[in-house]
C-alpha positions, 0 to 999 in steps of 0.5 A, spaced: 221 218 651 219 226 650 224 231 648 222 235 654 224 229 658 230 228 655 232 235 656 231 235 663 235 229 664 241 231 660 241 239 663 245 237 669 250 233 665 251 240 661 252 243 668 257 238 670 261 239 664 261 247 664 263 247 671 268 242 670 271 246 664 271 252 669 275 248 674 280 245 670 281 252 666 282 255 673 288 250 675 291 252 668 291 259 671 293 257 678 300 254 675 301 260 670 299 266 675 305 263 680 310 262 673 309 255 673 308 250 668 301 247 667 301 240 665 294 241 662 294 245 656 287 245 654 280 243 656 274 241 652 267 238 654 261 235 651 254 232 653 252 226 649 247 227 644 240 224 644 242 220 638 248 217 641 245 215 647 240 211 643 245 208 639 249 206 645 243 203 648 241 199 642 248 197 641 249 194 649 242 192 650 241 197 655 234 199 657 232 206 656 230 207 663 236 205 666 241 208 661 244 213 666 246 208 671 249 204 665 252 209 660 258 212 664 260 217 659 254 221 658 258 227 660 265 227 657 271 232 659 277 231 655 284 234 657 290 235 653 297 235 655 303 237 651 307 231 654 306 223 656 309 225 663 304 230 664 298 226 663 300 222 670 301 229 673 293 230 671 291 223 674 294 225 680 291 232 681 284 229 679 285 223 685 287 228 690 281 233 689 275 232 694 270 235 689 270 229 684 271 221 686 274 216 682 270 210 681 274 207 675 281 208 671 283 205 664 290 206 662 290 205 654 297 208 654 301 203 658 296 198 655 295 200 648 288 198 644 289 193 638 287 199 634 293 203 636 288 208 641 292 211 646 289 215 652 288 215 660 280 214 662 277 216 668 270 215 671 269 220 676 262 222 680 261 229 681 255 233 684 251 238 681 246 243 684 239 243 681 232 246 682 230 239 685 237 238 689 243 235 689 244 230 683 250 225 683 253 224 676 258 220 672 263 223 668 268 220 663 275 224 663 279 223 657 287 225 658 291 225 652 297 228 649 296 233 643 299 227 638 294 222 641 288 227 640 289 228 633 290 220 632 284 219 636 279 224 632 281 221 626 280 214 628 273 216 631 271 219 624 273 213 620 269 209 625 263 213 625 263 212 617 265 205 616 262 202 623 264 195 623 266 195 616 273 199 616 277 197 609 283 193 611 288 198 607 285 204 612 286 200 618 293 198 616 294 206 615 291 208 622 295 202 625 302 205 622 300 212 624 299 210 631 306 208 631 308 214 628 304 218 634 308 214 639 315 215 636 313 223 636 310 223 643 317 219 645 321 224 641 317 230 645 319 227 652 326 227 650 326 234 649 321 236 654 326 240 658 328 245 652 321 246 650 319 248 657 324 252 658 323 256 652 315 256 653 317 259 660 321 264 658 316 266 653 311 267 659 315 270 663 317 276 658 309 276 656 307 278 663 313 283 664 311 286 658 303 286 660 305 289 667 309 295 664 304 297 659 299 297 665 303 302 668 304 306 662 297 306 661 296 308 669 301 314 668 298 317 663 292 319 668 297 322 673 303 324 670 306 329 665 305 327 658 312 328 656 315 324 662 310 318 660 312 319 652 319 318 654 318 312 658 314 309 653 320 310 648 325 307 653 320 301 653 320 300 646 328 301 645 329 296 651 323 291 648 327 291 641 333 289 644 330 283 646 334 283 653 329 280 658 334 282 664 334 289 662 326 289 661 325 286 668 329 291 671 325 297 667 319 294 669 321 294 677 323 302 676 317 303 673 313 300 679 317 305 683 315 311 679 308 308 679 308 307 687 311 314 688 305 317 684 300 313 688 303 316 694 302 323 692 295 322 690 294 320 697 297 326 700 
């Protein structure tokens, strides 16, 4: 098959990956804009390389003319979560979406692979618009915790290096590490509420500070410089105290000052 033809075939998959990354990142933004905890921590994606497709086709005895029908992970999305509980929330989010249709699911968290691999896999169909019209593609979505992803990344590298001949001592160490990862995820779930409270507090404070700095920057354009300098000094003093309630009240008062100047400018 000519290189140019490969590009024509794989380009829609690259488009699907790009669009899905944007959509999942938008979900993160939606949660954060309303001050809520996002079950999605980060999103990445990739399209299988030509060499990977050829290797998988050869291994599974797939005719090249049929590889799009037989290989369901040409396009891949990886969603990383902080906690195991978040994984199932993300699964529900995907199931409810109208722009993706779930065709297969494999829960390797409840049903851990012999190697110790843990993750949740979903195969969805997703439509992209190309110059030749709409094309329905299969996309694999892997959902896992940060800890699961660390282990899986190492395991994948070792599998690639040794193919089917991984030394037994390395296999045993991987299995032992998988057990440690399981314990880590369990321990993080126990203190999940404390971690979320800390993260939410940090996010709220960061948003308050961002609003204050935006207001101060805008006031420089319309207010007396000495007044703005005093506001800035007051902000730094309150910020250094670390009292979030006082910081929020300061932000509210600054909103009122900014609103007054906006009203004056409209007269």
